[in-house]
C-alpha positions in Angstrom: -0.1 0.0 -0.3 1.6 3.4 -0.8 1.1 5.9 2.2 1.8 9.4 2.3 3.9 11.7 4.7 0.5 12.5 6.5 -0.2 9.3 7.1 3.4 9.0 8.6 2.9 11.9 11.0 -0.4 10.7 11.9 1.2 9.3 14.8 2.4 10.4 17.9 5.1 7.4 18.3 6.0 8.0 14.8 6.4 12.3 15.3 8.8 11.1 18.5 10.6 8.6 16.0 11.3 11.5 13.2 12.1 14.3 16.0 14.7 11.6 17.8 16.5 10.7 14.3 16.4 14.2 13.3 19.1 14.5 15.8 21.1 11.9 15.1 20.9 8.3 12.8 19.8 6.0 14.8 19.2 1.8 15.4 15.8 0.5 15.9 17.3 -1.1 19.5 18.3 2.5 20.5 14.5 4.3 18.9 12.7 1.5 20.9 14.8 2.4 24.4 13.1 5.8 24.3 9.0 4.0 24.1 7.5 1.4 26.4 6.5 -0.2 23.7 8.4 -3.2 21.7 11.1 -3.3 19.1 8.4 -5.3 17.0 6.2 -1.7 17.8 8.5 0.1 16.6 10.0 -1.4 13.9 6.4 -1.4 12.6 6.8 2.7 12.8 9.7 2.5 11.3 8.3 0.8 8.2 5.8 2.9 7.6 8.1 6.1 7.9 10.3 4.5 5.3 7.5 3.4 2.9 6.5 7.3 3.2 10.1 8.1 2.4 10.4 10.2 5.5 13.3 7.7 6.3 15.9 5.6 5.0 18.1 3.0 6.2 21.9 2.4 5.9 23.4 -0.3 6.6 26.6 -0.4 8.6 28.2 -3.8 8.9 25.6 -5.8 11.4 23.5 -2.8 12.1 20.8 -1.1 10.3 20.7 3.0 11.3 17.9 5.3 10.1 18.0 8.4 8.9 15.6 11.3 8.5 14.8 12.9 4.7 14.9 16.5 5.6 14.1 17.3 2.2 10.6 15.4 2.5 9.5 16.9 5.7 9.1 20.5 2.9 6.0 18.9 1.4 4.6 19.3 5.0 5.8 22.8 5.3 4.6 23.3 1.8 1.0 22.0 2.6 1.2 24.6 6.1 2.1 27.5 4.7 -1.6 28.4 3.0 -2.7 28.1 6.7 0.2 29.9 7.7 -0.1 32.6 5.6 -4.3 32.8 6.7 -2.8 33.1 10.4 -0.9 35.4 9.8 -3.6 38.0 7.8 -5.9 37.1 10.7 -3.1 38.2 13.5 -2.4 41.3 11.7 -5.8 42.7 11.6 -6.2 41.8 15.7 -2.6 43.7 16.0 -4.5 46.5 13.6 -7.4 46.3 15.9 -5.9 46.2 19.4 -4.2 49.3 18.0 -7.4 51.1 17.2 -8.9 50.3 20.5 -5.7 51.0 22.6 -5.6 54.5 20.6 -9.6 55.1 21.4 -9.0 55.0 25.6 -8.5 58.3 26.9 
């Protein structure tokens, strides 16, 4: 099944994994140490993140390291940009209103 990036970030555990490996590549065992779940549970999340192309695997000797694909995160930022513009406009309008109200006070 083809998954998209939003399915990857829909789960809080996967978001936490993304935050962990954003700092440095990690093995599944090292990742699993940060969660109250089995190694198999973490592997399932890693598989989904890999299918969504958010993480890649790199073999180093007998260990597999997972690392974040930062460029893939730009898809999320691009999607969020439309909402960011809406909220910035609304906050600007609120600022204008507050300045007007403040200037009205005697």
